[in-house]
Every structure is written in C-alpha cells, then in structure tokens.
All heavy atoms as a GROMACS GRO file, in nm:
protein
  530
    1MET      N    1   0.087  -0.115   0.002
    1MET     CA    2   0.000   0.004   0.002
    1MET      C    3   0.094   0.125  -0.007
    1MET      O    4   0.180   0.137   0.088
    1MET     CB    5  -0.091   0.002   0.126
    1MET     CG    6  -0.180   0.121   0.136
    1MET     SD    7  -0.315   0.124   0.254
    1MET     CE    8  -0.267   0.025   0.388
    2TRP      N    9   0.062   0.212  -0.097
    2TRP     CA   10   0.143   0.337  -0.103
    2TRP      C   11   0.048   0.448  -0.055
    2TRP      O   12  -0.069   0.453  -0.098
    2TRP     CB   13   0.186   0.370  -0.247
    2TRP     CG   14   0.277   0.273  -0.306
    2TRP    CD1   15   0.354   0.174  -0.242
    2TRP    CD2   16   0.318   0.256  -0.448
    2TRP    NE1   17   0.428   0.103  -0.332
    2TRP    CE2   18   0.407   0.157  -0.452
    2TRP    CE3   19   0.280   0.333  -0.555
    2TRP    CZ2   20   0.458   0.114  -0.578
    2TRP    CZ3   21   0.332   0.287  -0.681
    2TRP    CH2   22   0.424   0.190  -0.692
    3TRP      N   23   0.099   0.538   0.030
    3TRP     CA   24   0.015   0.643   0.087
    3TRP      C   25   0.097   0.761   0.096
    3TRP      O   26   0.213   0.763   0.123
    3TRP     CB   27  -0.019   0.590   0.226
    3TRP     CG   28  -0.147   0.650   0.284
    3TRP    CD1   29  -0.155   0.770   0.344
    3TRP    CD2   30  -0.267   0.592   0.297
    3TRP    NE1   31  -0.284   0.795   0.386
    3TRP    CE2   32  -0.355   0.678   0.359
    3TRP    CE3   33  -0.326   0.466   0.256
    3TRP    CZ2   34  -0.492   0.651   0.387
    3TRP    CZ3   35  -0.452   0.439   0.280
    3TRP    CH2   36  -0.534   0.532   0.343
    4ASP      N   37   0.029   0.879   0.082
    4ASP     CA   38   0.097   1.014   0.098
    4ASP      C   39   0.130   1.024   0.247
    4ASP      O   40   0.052   0.994   0.341
    4ASP     CB   41  -0.004   1.123   0.068
    4ASP     CG   42  -0.006   1.163  -0.079
    4ASP    OD1   43   0.109   1.178  -0.131
    4ASP    OD2   44  -0.111   1.182  -0.130
    5LYS      N   45   0.252   1.076   0.272
    5LYS     CA   46   0.289   1.111   0.406
    5LYS      C   47   0.195   1.221   0.460
    5LYS      O   48   0.150   1.306   0.383
    5LYS     CB   49   0.436   1.167   0.408
    5LYS     CG   50   0.539   1.061   0.383
    5LYS     CD   51   0.675   1.118   0.401
    5LYS     CE   52   0.704   1.100   0.551
    5LYS     NZ   53   0.847   1.103   0.568
    6GLY      N   54   0.170   1.210   0.586
    6GLY     CA   55   0.083   1.306   0.648
    6GLY      C   56   0.150   1.441   0.664
    6GLY      O   57   0.270   1.451   0.639
    7PHE      N   58   0.074   1.539   0.695
    7PHE     CA   59   0.131   1.672   0.716
    7PHE      C   60   0.190   1.680   0.859
    7PHE      O   61   0.275   1.770   0.878
    7PHE     CB   62   0.019   1.781   0.707
    7PHE     CG   63  -0.028   1.798   0.566
    7PHE    CD1   64  -0.156   1.755   0.528
    7PHE    CD2   65   0.044   1.854   0.464
    7PHE    CE1   66  -0.205   1.765   0.400
    7PHE    CE2   67   0.004   1.864   0.336
    7PHE     CZ   68  -0.126   1.825   0.304
    8THR      N   69   0.156   1.586   0.938
    8THR     CA   70   0.222   1.582   1.077
    8THR      C   71   0.258   1.438   1.100
    8THR      O   72   0.208   1.339   1.044
    8THR     CB   73   0.122   1.632   1.183
    8THR    OG1   74   0.013   1.536   1.189
    8THR    CG2   75   0.074   1.771   1.157
    9GLN      N   76   0.352   1.423   1.198
    9GLN     CA   77   0.397   1.292   1.237
    9GLN      C   78   0.280   1.212   1.299
    9GLN      O   79   0.276   1.086   1.281
    9GLN     CB   80   0.516   1.302   1.341
    9GLN     CG   81   0.573   1.171   1.382
    9GLN     CD   82   0.642   1.101   1.267
    9GLN    OE1   83   0.697   1.165   1.179
    9GLN    NE2   84   0.647   0.974   1.274
   10GLU      N   85   0.186   1.281   1.364
   10GLU     CA   86   0.077   1.216   1.424
   10GLU      C   87  -0.014   1.144   1.319
   10GLU      O   88  -0.067   1.041   1.348
   10GLU     CB   89  -0.008   1.316   1.505
   10GLU     CG   90   0.057   1.365   1.633
   10GLU     CD   91   0.158   1.481   1.609
   10GLU    OE1   92   0.168   1.534   1.496
   10GLU    OE2   93   0.233   1.509   1.702
   11GLU      N   94  -0.024   1.210   1.202
   11GLU     CA   95  -0.106   1.146   1.093
   11GLU      C   96  -0.045   1.016   1.060
   11GLU      O   97  -0.112   0.913   1.039
   11GLU     CB   98  -0.116   1.238   0.973
   11GLU     CG   99  -0.208   1.356   0.991
   11GLU     CD  100  -0.210   1.439   0.864
   11GLU    OE1  101  -0.282   1.396   0.770
   11GLU    OE2  102  -0.144   1.545   0.859
   12ASP      N  103   0.085   1.014   1.035
   12ASP     CA  104   0.157   0.896   0.992
   12ASP      C  105   0.142   0.786   1.103
   12ASP      O  106   0.118   0.667   1.066
   12ASP     CB  107   0.304   0.921   0.964
   12ASP     CG  108   0.322   1.009   0.846
   12ASP    OD1  109   0.226   1.025   0.758
   12ASP    OD2  110   0.430   1.070   0.827
   13GLU      N  111   0.157   0.827   1.226
   13GLU     CA  112   0.155   0.728   1.335
   13GLU      C  113   0.010   0.671   1.343
   13GLU      O  114  -0.007   0.550   1.367
   13GLU     CB  115   0.194   0.789   1.463
   13GLU     CG  116   0.342   0.819   1.470
   13GLU     CD  117   0.430   0.704   1.445
   13GLU    OE1  118   0.395   0.589   1.494
   13GLU    OE2  119   0.532   0.719   1.377
   14ALA      N  120  -0.094   0.752   1.325
   14ALA     CA  121  -0.233   0.708   1.330
   14ALA      C  122  -0.250   0.602   1.226
   14ALA      O  123  -0.319   0.495   1.242
   14ALA     CB  124  -0.330   0.821   1.320
   15LEU      N  125  -0.207   0.633   1.098
   15LEU     CA  126  -0.221   0.535   0.991
   15LEU      C  127  -0.151   0.400   1.023
   15LEU      O  128  -0.203   0.295   0.999
   15LEU     CB  129  -0.171   0.595   0.858
   15LEU     CG  130  -0.174   0.502   0.738
   15LEU    CD1  131  -0.322   0.459   0.709
   15LEU    CD2  132  -0.114   0.566   0.619
   16LYS      N  133  -0.028   0.412   1.073
   16LYS     CA  134   0.048   0.291   1.102
   16LYS      C  135  -0.025   0.209   1.210
   16LYS      O  136  -0.030   0.089   1.202
   16LYS     CB  137   0.189   0.329   1.149
   16LYS     CG  138   0.277   0.385   1.041
   16LYS     CD  139   0.415   0.428   1.090
   16LYS     CE  140   0.492   0.495   0.981
   16LYS     NZ  141   0.623   0.548   1.039
   17GLN      N  142  -0.087   0.280   1.312
   17GLN     CA  143  -0.160   0.212   1.415
   17GLN      C  144  -0.283   0.142   1.350
   17GLN      O  145  -0.316   0.028   1.390
   17GLN     CB  146  -0.202   0.312   1.525
   17GLN     CG  147  -0.275   0.244   1.634
   17GLN     CD  148  -0.193   0.149   1.712
   17GLN    OE1  149  -0.075   0.165   1.732
   17GLN    NE2  150  -0.258   0.038   1.758
   18LEU      N  151  -0.352   0.210   1.264
   18LEU     CA  152  -0.465   0.156   1.195
   18LEU      C  153  -0.428   0.026   1.119
   18LEU      O  154  -0.502  -0.074   1.128
   18LEU     CB  155  -0.531   0.253   1.107
   18LEU     CG  156  -0.656   0.214   1.035
   18LEU    CD1  157  -0.771   0.197   1.125
   18LEU    CD2  158  -0.696   0.316   0.922
   19VAL      N  159  -0.322   0.034   1.049
   19VAL     CA  160  -0.277  -0.077   0.970
   19VAL      C  161  -0.239  -0.191   1.063
   19VAL      O  162  -0.277  -0.312   1.043
   19VAL     CB  163  -0.158  -0.040   0.874
   19VAL    CG1  164  -0.087  -0.164   0.821
   19VAL    CG2  165  -0.202   0.055   0.770
   20SER      N  166  -0.173  -0.162   1.173
   20SER     CA  167  -0.133  -0.262   1.270
   20SER      C  168  -0.254  -0.334   1.331
   20SER      O  169  -0.255  -0.455   1.342
   20SER     CB  170  -0.048  -0.203   1.375
   20SER     OG  171  -0.017  -0.292   1.472
   21GLU      N  172  -0.354  -0.255   1.366
   21GLU     CA  173  -0.476  -0.314   1.425
   21GLU      C  174  -0.547  -0.402   1.323
   21GLU      O  175  -0.598  -0.509   1.358
   21GLU     CB  176  -0.570  -0.204   1.473
   21GLU     CG  177  -0.524  -0.134   1.599
   21GLU     CD  178  -0.504  -0.223   1.714
   21GLU    OE1  179  -0.594  -0.312   1.740
   21GLU    OE2  180  -0.410  -0.210   1.783
   22TRP      N  181  -0.558  -0.356   1.198
   22TRP     CA  182  -0.621  -0.434   1.089
   22TRP      C  183  -0.547  -0.572   1.074
   22TRP      O  184  -0.609  -0.674   1.052
   22TRP     CB  185  -0.624  -0.363   0.960
   22TRP     CG  186  -0.690  -0.427   0.849
   22TRP    CD1  187  -0.824  -0.428   0.829
   22TRP    CD2  188  -0.634  -0.509   0.750
   22TRP    NE1  189  -0.859  -0.510   0.717
   22TRP    CE2  190  -0.745  -0.561   0.671
   22TRP    CE3  191  -0.513  -0.555   0.722
   22TRP    CZ2  192  -0.719  -0.643   0.560
   22TRP    CZ3  193  -0.488  -0.636   0.612
   22TRP    CH2  194  -0.594  -0.679   0.536
   23GLU      N  195  -0.409  -0.570   1.072
   23GLU     CA  196  -0.327  -0.684   1.057
   23GLU      C  197  -0.358  -0.780   1.172
   23GLU      O  198  -0.369  -0.899   1.147
   23GLU     CB  199  -0.183  -0.651   1.054
   23GLU     CG  200  -0.136  -0.586   0.928
   23GLU     CD  201   0.010  -0.541   0.930
   23GLU    OE1  202   0.066  -0.516   1.039
   23GLU    OE2  203   0.065  -0.536   0.822
   24LYS      N  204  -0.369  -0.732   1.291
   24LYS     CA  205  -0.396  -0.820   1.405
   24LYS      C  206  -0.533  -0.885   1.400
   24LYS      O  207  -0.549  -1.005   1.426
   24LYS     CB  208  -0.389  -0.741   1.540
   24LYS     CG  209  -0.248  -0.701   1.581
   24LYS     CD  210  -0.250  -0.616   1.700
   24LYS     CE  211  -0.117  -0.552   1.724
   24LYS     NZ  212  -0.125  -0.452   1.839
   25GLN      N  213  -0.636  -0.805   1.353
   25GLN     CA  214  -0.772  -0.859   1.339
   25GLN      C  215  -0.787  -0.964   1.230
   25GLN      O  216  -0.866  -1.057   1.246
   25GLN     CB  217  -0.866  -0.742   1.321
   25GLN     CG  218  -0.883  -0.655   1.446
   25GLN     CD  219  -0.978  -0.541   1.418
   25GLN    OE1  220  -1.045  -0.533   1.312
   25GLN    NE2  221  -0.988  -0.452   1.515
   26THR      N  222  -0.717  -0.936   1.120
   26THR     CA  223  -0.736  -1.024   1.003
   26THR      C  224  -0.630  -1.132   0.982
   26THR      O  225  -0.655  -1.228   0.911
   26THR     CB  226  -0.739  -0.940   0.874
   26THR    OG1  227  -0.609  -0.883   0.852
   26THR    CG2  228  -0.844  -0.832   0.880
   27GLY      N  229  -0.516  -1.114   1.038
   27GLY     CA  230  -0.404  -1.202   1.022
   27GLY      C  231  -0.336  -1.182   0.889
   27GLY      O  232  -0.240  -1.254   0.853
   28ASN      N  233  -0.374  -1.078   0.814
   28ASN     CA  234  -0.315  -1.045   0.689
   28ASN      C  235  -0.203  -0.938   0.711
   28ASN      O  236  -0.214  -0.863   0.812
   28ASN     CB  237  -0.415  -0.987   0.587
   28ASN     CG  238  -0.509  -1.089   0.545
   28ASN    OD1  239  -0.486  -1.204   0.515
   28ASN    ND2  240  -0.639  -1.057   0.553
   29LYS      N  241  -0.102  -0.934   0.626
   29LYS     CA  242   0.000  -0.837   0.641
   29LYS      C  243  -0.002  -0.731   0.529
   29LYS      O  244  -0.051  -0.763   0.416
   29LYS     CB  245   0.142  -0.908   0.627
   29LYS     CG  246   0.165  -0.996   0.743
   29LYS     CD  247   0.193  -0.913   0.870
   29LYS     CE  248   0.219  -1.010   0.980
   29LYS     NZ  249   0.230  -0.937   1.106
   30ILE      N  250   0.029  -0.607   0.568
   30ILE     CA  251   0.033  -0.498   0.470
   30ILE      C  252   0.172  -0.437   0.469
   30ILE      O  253   0.235  -0.422   0.577
   30ILE     CB  254  -0.062  -0.387   0.513
   30ILE    CG1  255  -0.210  -0.428   0.500
   30ILE    CG2  256  -0.041  -0.258   0.429
   30ILE    CD1  257  -0.312  -0.331   0.542
   31LYS      N  258   0.228  -0.418   0.351
   31LYS     CA  259   0.355  -0.349   0.340
   31LYS      C  260   0.320  -0.197   0.310
   31LYS      O  261   0.273  -0.163   0.198
   31LYS     CB  262   0.438  -0.405   0.225
   31LYS     CG  263   0.572  -0.332   0.215
   31LYS     CD  264   0.655  -0.387   0.106
   31LYS     CE  265   0.786  -0.302   0.093
   31LYS     NZ  266   0.852  -0.322  -0.030
   32LEU      N  267   0.324  -0.118   0.408
   32LEU     CA  268   0.283   0.021   0.402
   32LEU      C  269   0.414   0.105   0.357
   32LEU      O  270   0.513   0.094   0.434
   32LEU     CB  271   0.226   0.074   0.532
   32LEU     CG  272   0.199   0.219   0.531
   32LEU    CD1  273   0.090   0.260   0.436
   32LEU    CD2  274   0.151   0.258   0.679
   33SER      N  275   0.403   0.181   0.253
   33SER     CA  276   0.514   0.273   0.219
   33SER      C  277   0.453   0.416   0.206
   33SER      O  278   0.357   0.438   0.144
   33SER     CB  279   0.566   0.242   0.078
   33SER     OG  280   0.618   0.113   0.083
   34LEU      N  281   0.516   0.507   0.284
   34LEU     CA  282   0.474   0.652   0.293
   34LEU      C  283   0.569   0.731   0.203
   34LEU      O  284   0.690   0.718   0.217
   34LEU     CB  285   0.468   0.701   0.434
   34LEU     CG  286   0.378   0.636   0.524
   34LEU    CD1  287   0.399   0.680   0.668
   34LEU    CD2  288   0.236   0.644   0.479
   35TYR      N  289   0.512   0.817   0.113
   35TYR     CA  290   0.591   0.901   0.026
   35TYR      C  291   0.542   1.047   0.033
   35TYR      O  292   0.420   1.071   0.055
   35TYR     CB  293   0.573   0.852  -0.120
   35TYR     CG  294   0.627   0.709  -0.143
   35TYR    CD1  295   0.537   0.605  -0.140
   35TYR    CD2  296   0.758   0.686  -0.169
   35TYR    CE1  297   0.585   0.475  -0.164
   35TYR    CE2  298   0.802   0.558  -0.188
   35TYR     CZ  299   0.710   0.450  -0.188
   35TYR     OH  300   0.759   0.322  -0.216
   36SER      N  301   0.631   1.133   0.004
   36SER     CA  302   0.589   1.280  -0.009
   36SER      C  303   0.491   1.277  -0.135
   36SER      O  304   0.501   1.196  -0.223
   36SER     CB  305   0.707   1.370  -0.033
   36SER     OG  306   0.766   1.350  -0.162
   37THR      N  307   0.402   1.379  -0.142
   37THR     CA  308   0.314   1.388  -0.254
   37THR      C  309   0.382   1.394  -0.386
   37THR      O  310   0.340   1.318  -0.481
   37THR     CB  311   0.224   1.518  -0.237
   37THR    OG1  312   0.155   1.503  -0.109
   37THR    CG2  313   0.124   1.529  -0.348
   38ASP      N  314   0.490   1.475  -0.404
   38ASP     CA  315   0.557   1.481  -0.527
   38ASP      C  316   0.627   1.347  -0.561
   38ASP      O  317   0.617   1.303  -0.682
   38ASP     CB  318   0.662   1.596  -0.523
   38ASP     CG  319   0.600   1.733  -0.523
   38ASP    OD1  320   0.475   1.747  -0.559
   38ASP    OD2  321   0.667   1.827  -0.483
   39GLU      N  322   0.687   1.291  -0.465
   39GLU     CA  323   0.752   1.163  -0.486
   39GLU      C  324   0.658   1.050  -0.525
   39GLU      O  325   0.682   0.976  -0.620
   39GLU     CB  326   0.828   1.122  -0.353
   39GLU     CG  327   0.906   0.998  -0.365
   39GLU     CD  328   0.971   0.961  -0.231
   39GLU    OE1  329   0.937   1.012  -0.131
   39GLU    OE2  330   1.065   0.881  -0.239
   40LEU      N  331   0.541   1.049  -0.462
   40LEU     CA  332   0.443   0.948  -0.497
   40LEU      C  333   0.390   0.966  -0.632
   40LEU      O  334   0.370   0.872  -0.707
   40LEU     CB  335   0.329   0.945  -0.390
   40LEU     CG  336   0.227   0.842  -0.403
   40LEU    CD1  337   0.286   0.698  -0.414
   40LEU    CD2  338   0.131   0.850  -0.288
   41THR      N  339   0.360   1.091  -0.667
   41THR     CA  340   0.306   1.121  -0.810
   41THR      C  341   0.409   1.069  -0.909
   41THR      O  342   0.362   1.003  -1.006
   41THR     CB  343   0.289   1.273  -0.820
   41THR    OG1  344   0.192   1.315  -0.727
   41THR    CG2  345   0.236   1.306  -0.962
   42ARG      N  346   0.536   1.094  -0.896
   42ARG     CA  347   0.636   1.047  -0.987
   42ARG      C  348   0.638   0.895  -0.990
   42ARG      O  349   0.644   0.836  -1.097
   42ARG     CB  350   0.771   1.108  -0.955
   42ARG     CG  351   0.784   1.252  -0.988
   42ARG     CD  352   0.926   1.301  -0.980
   42ARG     NE  353   0.982   1.282  -0.849
   42ARG     CZ  354   0.979   1.372  -0.747
   42ARG    NH1  355   0.908   1.492  -0.762
   42ARG    NH2  356   1.032   1.353  -0.630
   43LYS      N  357   0.633   0.831  -0.873
   43LYS     CA  358   0.644   0.692  -0.864
   43LYS      C  359   0.524   0.623  -0.931
   43LYS      O  360   0.538   0.526  -1.001
   43LYS     CB  361   0.649   0.647  -0.717
   43LYS     CG  362   0.670   0.497  -0.693
   43LYS     CD  363   0.708   0.471  -0.551
   43LYS     CE  364   0.734   0.322  -0.531
   43LYS     NZ  365   0.847   0.273  -0.595
   44ILE      N  366   0.403   0.672  -0.908
   44ILE     CA  367   0.280   0.626  -0.972
   44ILE      C  368   0.302   0.622  -1.120
   44ILE      O  369   0.265   0.527  -1.187
   44ILE     CB  370   0.156   0.691  -0.925
   44ILE    CG1  371   0.126   0.669  -0.777
   44ILE    CG2  372   0.038   0.663  -1.012
   44ILE    CD1  373   0.024   0.758  -0.714
   45LYS      N  374   0.340   0.738  -1.178
   45LYS     CA  375   0.355   0.746  -1.325
   45LYS      C  376   0.451   0.641  -1.378
   45LYS      O  377   0.432   0.575  -1.483
   45LYS     CB  378   0.407   0.891  -1.365
   45LYS     CG  379   0.293   0.993  -1.349
   45LYS     CD  380   0.348   1.127  -1.374
   45LYS     CE  381   0.246   1.238  -1.349
   45LYS     NZ  382   0.291   1.371  -1.382
   46ARG      N  383   0.567   0.625  -1.311
   46ARG     CA  384   0.670   0.529  -1.351
   46ARG      C  385   0.604   0.386  -1.347
   46ARG      O  386   0.623   0.307  -1.436
   46ARG     CB  387   0.793   0.534  -1.268
   46ARG     CG  388   0.884   0.646  -1.293
   46ARG     CD  389   1.023   0.629  -1.225
   46ARG     NE  390   1.008   0.596  -1.082
   46ARG     CZ  391   1.009   0.679  -0.980
   46ARG    NH1  392   1.016   0.812  -1.010
   46ARG    NH2  393   0.996   0.635  -0.860
   47GLU      N  394   0.541   0.357  -1.244
   47GLU     CA  395   0.498   0.221  -1.218
   47GLU      C  396   0.372   0.188  -1.305
   47GLU      O  397   0.353   0.068  -1.341
   47GLU     CB  398   0.466   0.195  -1.070
   47GLU     CG  399   0.593   0.211  -0.981
   47GLU     CD  400   0.704   0.119  -1.029
   47GLU    OE1  401   0.684   0.004  -1.077
   47GLU    OE2  402   0.821   0.166  -1.011
   48ILE      N  403   0.290   0.286  -1.344
   48ILE     CA  404   0.184   0.256  -1.435
   48ILE      C  405   0.241   0.214  -1.572
   48ILE      O  406   0.194   0.114  -1.628
   48ILE     CB  407   0.098   0.382  -1.454
   48ILE    CG1  408   0.002   0.402  -1.336
   48ILE    CG2  409   0.014   0.371  -1.584
   48ILE    CD1  410  -0.077   0.531  -1.337
   49GLN      N  411   0.346   0.281  -1.613
   49GLN     CA  412   0.416   0.250  -1.742
   49GLN      C  413   0.479   0.103  -1.730
   49GLN      O  414   0.477   0.030  -1.831
   49GLN     CB  415   0.518   0.350  -1.779
   49GLN     CG  416   0.461   0.481  -1.812
   49GLN     CD  417   0.566   0.596  -1.841
   49GLN    OE1  418   0.682   0.569  -1.811
   49GLN    NE2  419   0.524   0.703  -1.895
   50ALA      N  420   0.533   0.071  -1.612
   50ALA     CA  421   0.595  -0.061  -1.593
   50ALA      C  422   0.490  -0.162  -1.565
   50ALA      O  423   0.530  -0.286  -1.571
   50ALA     CB  424   0.692  -0.045  -1.480
   51GLY      N  425   0.368  -0.127  -1.530
   51GLY     CA  426   0.263  -0.231  -1.495
   51GLY      C  427   0.291  -0.287  -1.354
   51GLY      O  428   0.253  -0.409  -1.338
   52ASN      N  429   0.349  -0.217  -1.267
   52ASN     CA  430   0.386  -0.265  -1.134
   52ASN      C  431   0.329  -0.181  -1.025
   52ASN      O  432   0.404  -0.115  -0.949
   52ASN     CB  433   0.538  -0.279  -1.127
   52ASN     CG  434   0.580  -0.347  -1.009
   52ASN    OD1  435   0.511  -0.429  -0.954
   52ASN    ND2  436   0.708  -0.318  -0.963
   53LEU      N  437   0.197  -0.186  -1.003
   53LEU     CA  438   0.140  -0.105  -0.898
   53LEU      C  439   0.098  -0.190  -0.780
   53LEU      O  440   0.070  -0.309  -0.799
   53LEU     CB  441   0.009  -0.030  -0.950
   53LEU     CG  442   0.037   0.081  -1.044
   53LEU    CD1  443  -0.093   0.128  -1.110
   53LEU    CD2  444   0.101   0.197  -0.977
   54PRO      N  445   0.096  -0.134  -0.661
   54PRO     CA  446   0.048  -0.211  -0.540
   54PRO      C  447  -0.104  -0.232  -0.552
   54PRO      O  448  -0.170  -0.169  -0.634
   54PRO     CB  449   0.092  -0.119  -0.428
   54PRO     CG  450   0.084   0.016  -0.479
   54PRO     CD  451   0.130  -0.002  -0.623
   55ASP      N  452  -0.160  -0.300  -0.455
   55ASP     CA  453  -0.306  -0.310  -0.457
   55ASP      C  454  -0.377  -0.189  -0.416
   55ASP      O  455  -0.484  -0.168  -0.460
   55ASP     CB  456  -0.341  -0.426  -0.353
   55ASP     CG  457  -0.296  -0.567  -0.394
   55ASP    OD1  458  -0.288  -0.589  -0.513
   55ASP    OD2  459  -0.257  -0.642  -0.305
   56ILE      N  460  -0.322  -0.107  -0.334
   56ILE     CA  461  -0.381   0.017  -0.289
   56ILE      C  462  -0.290   0.136  -0.300
   56ILE      O  463  -0.169   0.127  -0.258
   56ILE     CB  464  -0.434   0.014  -0.145
   56ILE    CG1  465  -0.532  -0.108  -0.128
   56ILE    CG2  466  -0.485   0.147  -0.095
   56ILE    CD1  467  -0.565  -0.135   0.019
   57VAL      N  468  -0.332   0.242  -0.360
   57VAL     CA  469  -0.257   0.365  -0.366
   57VAL      C  470  -0.351   0.481  -0.329
   57VAL      O  471  -0.466   0.493  -0.372
   57VAL     CB  472  -0.207   0.401  -0.510
   57VAL    CG1  473  -0.148   0.543  -0.515
   57VAL    CG2  474  -0.119   0.292  -0.566
   58THR      N  475  -0.306   0.564  -0.235
   58THR     CA  476  -0.389   0.672  -0.183
   58THR      C  477  -0.300   0.794  -0.192
   58THR      O  478  -0.190   0.799  -0.132
   58THR     CB  479  -0.438   0.658  -0.044
   58THR    OG1  480  -0.518   0.543  -0.041
   58THR    CG2  481  -0.521   0.782  -0.002
   59SER      N  482  -0.341   0.895  -0.272
   59SER     CA  483  -0.260   1.018  -0.294
   59SER      C  484  -0.348   1.143  -0.304
   59SER      O  485  -0.456   1.128  -0.367
   59SER     CB  486  -0.180   1.004  -0.420
   59SER     OG  487  -0.110   1.120  -0.457
   60TYR      N  488  -0.300   1.247  -0.254
   60TYR     CA  489  -0.378   1.372  -0.265
   60TYR      C  490  -0.400   1.420  -0.407
   60TYR      O  491  -0.489   1.483  -0.440
   60TYR     CB  492  -0.306   1.487  -0.186
   60TYR     CG  493  -0.294   1.456  -0.039
   60TYR    CD1  494  -0.170   1.445   0.017
   60TYR    CD2  495  -0.403   1.436   0.043
   60TYR    CE1  496  -0.154   1.423   0.150
   60TYR    CE2  497  -0.387   1.417   0.177
   60TYR     CZ  498  -0.266   1.404   0.237
   60TYR     OH  499  -0.240   1.370   0.365
   61THR      N  500  -0.303   1.376  -0.492
   61THR     CA  501  -0.311   1.410  -0.633
   61THR      C  502  -0.339   1.300  -0.729
   61THR      O  503  -0.309   1.310  -0.851
   61THR     CB  504  -0.175   1.481  -0.674
   61THR    OG1  505  -0.071   1.389  -0.655
   61THR    CG2  506  -0.153   1.606  -0.598
   62ALA      N  507  -0.388   1.193  -0.678
   62ALA     CA  508  -0.411   1.070  -0.765
   62ALA      C  509  -0.508   1.096  -0.879
   62ALA      O  510  -0.492   1.028  -0.982
   62ALA     CB  511  -0.461   0.961  -0.680
   63ASP      N  512  -0.596   1.194  -0.866
   63ASP     CA  513  -0.686   1.214  -0.979
   63ASP      C  514  -0.624   1.274  -1.096
   63ASP      O  515  -0.681   1.277  -1.210
   63ASP     CB  516  -0.803   1.302  -0.931
   63ASP     CG  517  -0.760   1.434  -0.882
   63ASP    OD1  518  -0.644   1.455  -0.831
   63ASP    OD2  519  -0.842   1.535  -0.881
   64ARG      N  520  -0.502   1.329  -1.080
   64ARG     CA  521  -0.428   1.391  -1.194
   64ARG      C  522  -0.358   1.275  -1.263
   64ARG      O  523  -0.310   1.285  -1.364
   64ARG     CB  524  -0.329   1.492  -1.147
   64ARG     CG  525  -0.398   1.611  -1.086
   64ARG     CD  526  -0.303   1.714  -1.044
   64ARG     NE  527  -0.360   1.789  -0.932
   64ARG     CZ  528  -0.286   1.842  -0.843
   64ARG    NH1  529  -0.157   1.847  -0.851
   64ARG    NH2  530  -0.345   1.908  -0.740
   0.00000   0.00000   0.00000
C-alpha cells in the first residue's frame, strides 16, 4: 500500500496504528510505504508504465 505522508507525524503514526490493528484482526500483512506527494506522483507514473502497482494507492493528487 502506497500512501501520502501526512502533514504531521501524528497522521503517519495514526495510519500505522490503523494498519497494525487491521493486521492483528485479520491475520493479513500490509507493506505500507509512505511517500511525499511529489515523490508518490512520480512513482505512480513510472509504475503505471511498468505495470507494477500495489493493490492500494492513496494520494492527494491521484486524480491527476
């Protein structure tokens, strides 16, 4: 799962906690990667061309 880094450390920690709780409840594992908005936008473009995207991408600029 690729996700935009939060504007604060607390946002990132809350997301990590949410993922951890979900993993405990389901027994499934998530590989969470946090990126700056600009970095994630570039990475998404590259990986679309390569056909190598994760199952979930959340980005403030994903609609572009």
